[in-house]
C-alpha positions as a Markdown table, in Angstrom:
| # | Residue | x | y | z |
|---|---|---|---|---|
| 1 | Unk | 166.6 | 130.5 | 27.6 |
| 2 | Unk | 163.1 | 133.3 | 28.1 |
| 3 | Unk | 163.6 | 136.9 | 27.6 |
| 4 | Unk | 161.5 | 138.8 | 29.7 |
| 5 | Unk | 160.4 | 142.8 | 28.2 |
| 6 | Unk | 160.2 | 145.1 | 30.8 |
| 7 | Unk | 156.4 | 144.6 | 31.3 |
| 8 | Unk | 157.5 | 140.8 | 31.8 |
| 9 | Unk | 156.1 | 139.5 | 29.6 |
| 10 | Unk | 157.9 | 137.1 | 26.9 |
| 11 | Unk | 159.6 | 138.9 | 24.2 |
| 12 | Unk | 162.1 | 136.6 | 22.4 |
| 13 | Unk | 163.4 | 132.7 | 23.5 |
| 14 | Unk | 166.6 | 131.5 | 23.0 |
| 15 | Unk | 167.4 | 127.6 | 22.3 |
| 16 | Unk | 170.9 | 125.5 | 21.8 |
| 17 | Unk | 170.4 | 121.8 | 20.1 |
| 18 | Unk | 172.3 | 119.0 | 19.5 |
| 19 | Unk | 172.6 | 116.8 | 17.3 |
| 20 | Unk | 173.0 | 113.6 | 17.9 |
| 21 | Unk | 172.5 | 111.8 | 14.9 |
| 22 | Unk | 175.5 | 111.4 | 13.9 |
| 23 | Unk | 177.2 | 109.8 | 17.8 |
| 24 | Unk | 173.2 | 107.4 | 17.4 |
| 25 | Unk | 174.8 | 106.7 | 13.7 |
| 26 | Unk | 177.8 | 105.4 | 15.1 |
| 27 | Unk | 176.2 | 103.2 | 18.3 |
| 28 | Unk | 174.0 | 101.9 | 15.7 |
| 29 | Unk | 177.5 | 101.1 | 13.3 |
| 30 | Unk | 179.2 | 99.3 | 17.1 |
| 31 | Unk | 176.5 | 97.4 | 17.8 |
| 32 | Unk | 176.3 | 96.0 | 14.3 |
| 33 | Unk | 180.0 | 95.3 | 14.2 |
| 34 | Unk | 180.0 | 93.5 | 17.7 |
| 35 | Unk | 176.8 | 91.8 | 16.7 |
| 36 | Unk | 177.9 | 90.4 | 13.3 |
| 37 | Unk | 181.6 | 88.9 | 14.7 |
| 38 | Unk | 179.5 | 86.5 | 16.0 |
| 39 | Unk | 178.1 | 85.4 | 12.8 |
| 40 | Unk | 179.8 | 85.5 | 10.6 |
| 41 | Unk | 182.6 | 83.2 | 13.0 |
| 42 | Unk | 179.1 | 80.6 | 13.6 |
| 43 | Unk | 178.2 | 80.2 | 9.9 |
| 44 | Unk | 178.3 | 77.0 | 8.6 |
| 45 | Unk | 180.6 | 77.9 | 5.4 |
| 46 | Unk | 181.5 | 81.0 | 3.2 |
| 47 | Unk | 178.2 | 81.7 | 1.4 |
| 48 | Unk | 176.5 | 82.0 | 4.4 |
| 49 | Unk | 179.3 | 84.3 | 6.4 |
| 50 | Unk | 179.2 | 86.5 | 3.1 |
| 51 | Unk | 175.2 | 86.3 | 3.5 |
| 52 | Unk | 175.0 | 87.4 | 7.2 |
| 53 | Unk | 177.2 | 90.2 | 6.3 |
| 54 | Unk | 175.2 | 92.0 | 3.8 |
| 55 | Unk | 172.1 | 91.6 | 4.7 |
| 56 | Unk | 173.1 | 92.6 | 8.3 |
| 57 | Unk | 175.4 | 95.8 | 6.6 |
| 58 | Unk | 172.1 | 97.1 | 4.3 |
| 59 | Unk | 169.1 | 96.2 | 7.4 |
| 60 | Unk | 171.7 | 98.7 | 9.6 |
| 61 | Unk | 172.5 | 101.7 | 6.9 |
| 62 | Unk | 169.6 | 101.8 | 4.3 |
| 63 | Unk | 171.4 | 100.3 | 1.5 |
| 64 | Unk | 168.4 | 98.9 | -0.9 |
| 65 | Unk | 170.4 | 95.5 | -2.7 |
| 66 | Unk | 173.9 | 94.1 | -1.2 |
| 67 | Unk | 175.7 | 91.6 | -3.4 |
| 68 | Unk | 178.6 | 88.8 | -2.3 |
| 69 | Unk | 181.9 | 87.7 | -5.5 |
| 70 | Unk | 183.8 | 84.9 | -5.0 |
| 71 | Unk | 185.5 | 83.1 | -7.6 |
| 72 | Unk | 184.2 | 78.5 | -6.7 |
| 73 | Unk | 187.7 | 78.0 | -7.5 |
| 74 | Unk | 191.2 | 79.1 | -8.4 |
| 75 | Unk | 192.0 | 81.2 | -10.3 |
| 76 | Unk | 188.1 | 80.9 | -11.9 |
| 77 | Unk | 186.4 | 84.0 | -11.7 |
| 78 | Unk | 184.2 | 86.0 | -9.5 |
| 79 | Unk | 180.4 | 85.0 | -9.0 |
| 80 | Unk | 177.9 | 85.9 | -7.4 |
| 81 | Unk | 177.2 | 83.3 | -4.0 |
| 82 | Unk | 175.5 | 85.7 | -2.2 |
| 83 | Unk | 172.2 | 88.2 | -2.7 |
| 84 | Unk | 170.2 | 89.9 | -0.5 |
| 85 | Unk | 167.2 | 92.4 | -0.7 |
| 86 | Unk | 165.0 | 94.8 | 1.6 |
| 87 | Unk | 162.7 | 93.4 | -1.3 |
| 88 | Unk | 161.5 | 90.4 | 0.6 |
| 89 | Unk | 159.6 | 88.6 | -2.5 |
| 90 | Unk | 162.1 | 90.5 | -5.3 |
| 91 | Unk | 164.8 | 87.9 | -2.7 |
| 92 | Unk | 165.3 | 84.4 | -3.9 |
| 93 | Unk | 164.7 | 85.3 | -7.7 |
| 94 | Unk | 167.2 | 87.9 | -7.2 |
| 95 | Unk | 169.7 | 84.8 | -5.5 |
| 96 | Unk | 168.8 | 82.4 | -7.9 |
| 97 | Unk | 170.2 | 84.7 | -10.9 |
| 98 | Unk | 172.8 | 85.8 | -9.3 |
| 99 | Unk | 174.2 | 82.4 | -8.8 |
| 100 | Unk | 173.8 | 81.7 | -12.3 |
| 101 | Unk | 174.9 | 85.1 | -13.9 |
| 102 | Unk | 178.8 | 86.0 | -14.7 |
| 103 | Unk | 179.5 | 89.2 | -12.3 |
| 104 | Unk | 180.7 | 90.7 | -15.9 |
| 105 | Unk | 182.9 | 93.8 | -16.9 |
| 106 | Unk | 182.3 | 95.4 | -14.6 |
| 107 | Unk | 182.9 | 93.3 | -11.1 |
| 108 | Unk | 186.1 | 91.8 | -13.0 |
| 109 | Unk | 187.4 | 95.1 | -12.8 |
| 110 | Unk | 186.3 | 95.5 | -9.4 |
| 111 | Unk | 188.3 | 92.7 | -8.5 |
| 112 | Unk | 191.2 | 93.0 | -11.0 |
| 113 | Unk | 191.9 | 96.7 | -8.8 |
| 114 | Unk | 192.0 | 94.9 | -5.8 |
| 115 | Unk | 190.2 | 99.0 | -3.6 |
| 116 | Unk | 186.9 | 100.1 | -3.0 |
| 117 | Unk | 185.5 | 102.3 | -5.6 |
| 118 | Unk | 182.0 | 104.5 | -5.4 |
| 119 | Unk | 179.7 | 105.4 | -8.5 |
| 120 | Unk | 177.5 | 107.6 | -7.4 |
| 121 | Unk | 174.5 | 106.7 | -10.3 |
| 122 | Unk | 175.1 | 103.4 | -12.3 |
| 123 | Unk | 172.6 | 104.2 | -14.9 |
| 124 | Unk | 175.6 | 106.7 | -15.8 |
| 125 | Unk | 178.2 | 105.3 | -15.4 |
| 126 | Unk | 180.1 | 104.5 | -18.4 |
| 127 | Unk | 182.0 | 101.4 | -16.9 |
| 128 | Unk | 179.5 | 100.0 | -15.5 |
| 129 | Unk | 178.0 | 96.8 | -17.5 |
| 130 | Unk | 175.1 | 96.1 | -15.6 |
| 131 | Unk | 172.4 | 99.0 | -16.2 |
| 132 | Unk | 169.2 | 96.9 | -16.8 |
| 133 | Unk | 169.3 | 95.2 | -13.5 |
| 134 | Unk | 169.7 | 98.0 | -12.0 |
| 135 | Unk | 167.2 | 100.4 | -14.0 |
| 136 | Unk | 164.3 | 96.8 | -13.3 |
| 137 | Unk | 165.2 | 97.1 | -9.6 |
| 138 | Unk | 165.9 | 101.2 | -9.6 |
| 139 | Unk | 169.0 | 101.5 | -8.1 |
| 140 | Unk | 171.2 | 103.8 | -8.5 |
| 141 | Unk | 174.7 | 104.4 | -6.3 |
| 142 | Unk | 177.0 | 101.8 | -5.8 |
| 143 | Unk | 179.7 | 101.2 | -3.8 |
| 144 | Unk | 181.9 | 97.8 | -3.7 |
| 145 | Unk | 184.7 | 96.9 | -0.7 |
| 146 | Unk | 187.1 | 94.3 | -1.5 |
| 147 | Unk | 188.1 | 91.4 | 1.7 |
| 148 | Unk | 190.6 | 90.3 | 1.7 |
| 149 | Unk | 192.6 | 86.9 | 3.2 |
| 150 | Unk | 195.7 | 87.7 | 4.0 |
| 151 | Unk | 197.2 | 89.9 | 0.9 |
| 152 | Unk | 195.1 | 87.8 | -1.7 |
| 153 | Unk | 191.9 | 88.8 | -3.0 |
| 154 | Unk | 188.6 | 86.7 | -1.2 |
| 155 | Unk | 185.8 | 88.4 | -2.6 |
| 156 | Unk | 184.2 | 91.5 | -3.2 |
| 157 | Unk | 180.8 | 92.9 | -2.0 |
| 158 | Unk | 178.7 | 95.5 | -3.2 |
| 159 | Unk | 175.8 | 97.4 | -2.5 |
| 160 | Unk | 173.6 | 99.5 | -4.0 |
| 161 | Unk | 170.8 | 102.2 | -2.9 |
| 162 | Unk | 167.7 | 103.5 | -4.1 |
| 163 | Unk | 168.5 | 106.9 | -4.9 |
| 164 | Unk | 171.9 | 109.4 | -5.9 |
| 165 | Unk | 174.5 | 109.3 | -2.8 |
| 166 | Unk | 178.3 | 110.8 | -2.5 |
| 167 | Unk | 180.7 | 108.8 | -1.9 |
| 168 | Unk | 180.4 | 108.6 | 2.1 |
| 169 | Unk | 183.6 | 107.5 | 4.0 |
| 170 | Unk | 181.8 | 106.5 | 7.6 |
| 171 | Unk | 179.8 | 103.3 | 5.6 |
| 172 | Unk | 183.2 | 102.5 | 3.6 |
| 173 | Unk | 185.1 | 102.7 | 6.6 |
| 174 | Unk | 182.5 | 100.8 | 8.3 |
| 175 | Unk | 182.0 | 98.2 | 5.5 |
| 176 | Unk | 186.0 | 97.9 | 5.1 |
| 177 | Unk | 185.9 | 96.6 | 8.7 |
| 178 | Unk | 183.7 | 94.6 | 8.1 |
| 179 | Unk | 185.7 | 93.1 | 5.3 |
| 180 | Unk | 188.9 | 92.4 | 7.5 |
| 181 | Unk | 186.9 | 90.2 | 10.0 |
| 182 | Unk | 185.4 | 88.4 | 6.9 |
| 183 | Unk | 188.6 | 87.8 | 5.3 |
| 184 | Unk | 189.6 | 86.3 | 8.9 |
| 185 | Unk | 186.8 | 84.4 | 8.7 |
| 186 | Unk | 187.7 | 83.7 | 5.0 |
| 187 | Unk | 191.4 | 82.2 | 5.6 |
| 188 | Unk | 190.0 | 80.2 | 8.6 |
| 189 | Unk | 187.0 | 78.3 | 6.1 |
| 190 | Unk | 189.3 | 77.5 | 4.0 |
| 191 | Unk | 191.7 | 76.3 | 6.1 |
| 192 | Unk | 189.4 | 73.6 | 7.9 |
| 193 | Unk | 187.7 | 73.1 | 3.8 |
| 194 | Unk | 191.3 | 72.2 | 3.2 |
| 195 | Unk | 191.8 | 69.7 | 6.6 |
| 196 | Unk | 188.9 | 67.6 | 5.4 |
| 197 | Unk | 190.4 | 66.7 | 2.3 |
| 198 | Unk | 192.8 | 65.2 | 3.4 |
| 199 | Unk | 191.5 | 64.1 | 6.3 |
| 200 | Unk | 189.2 | 62.4 | 3.9 |
| 201 | Unk | 191.8 | 61.7 | 1.0 |
| 202 | Unk | 193.9 | 59.7 | 4.0 |
| 203 | Unk | 191.2 | 57.6 | 5.4 |
| 204 | Unk | 190.0 | 56.0 | 2.1 |
| 205 | Unk | 193.8 | 55.7 | 0.9 |
| 206 | Unk | 194.3 | 53.7 | 4.7 |
| 207 | Unk | 190.5 | 51.7 | 4.0 |
| 208 | Unk | 191.7 | 51.1 | 0.5 |
| 209 | Unk | 194.8 | 49.4 | 1.0 |
| 210 | Unk | 196.3 | 46.7 | 1.8 |
| 211 | Unk | 199.5 | 48.2 | 1.6 |
| 212 | Unk | 201.9 | 50.3 | 4.3 |
| 213 | Unk | 201.0 | 53.6 | 4.3 |
| 214 | Unk | 204.5 | 56.1 | 5.0 |
| 215 | Unk | 204.2 | 59.8 | 5.3 |
| 216 | Unk | 207.3 | 61.2 | 5.6 |
| 217 | Unk | 209.1 | 64.9 | 6.0 |
| 218 | Unk | 211.8 | 66.0 | 3.7 |
């Protein structure tokens, strides 16, 4: 709005600006959630679903790198199952190194804690024991979000930022929603694997025996 003086000249201008950046971020996150649900459900296996989740979350939110950790067998410690980096030339090397690397104290502590963890700067955090990797890749803030399949821990999602960030409730809420969807996918994929294994076992018995096989309940 222009304010004129007695001679009709513009003396001042008053304006009202509405910041819609938060609304735009909310819209982008909703699009991420809708698209990601389909991708995770169509993934061939759990590792593919985890990789889809971390790559799309990083791409939509500006985080530099993501990892997904899960145990290879029941009762075993978590191992790196998927890695994604914004620097495409490093992604393959990170994935190969990550899959072969143990989680160490940091991942194991987060796994046992079972709740979201936010580290403003990994270089100064006394509990973070992967400082060499963080320094080499110039990573600072980290966030860790558990993936639950029912009441059981199924995986950990770890995200890294190239700068120091204070705790972002919106990001934690977003990734927690993604993690809830991932938990359902993991549980279903595990059930599918168990069913295939059972079918293969019964098929092997049927094809290799000359005796009758009877399956009965109690």
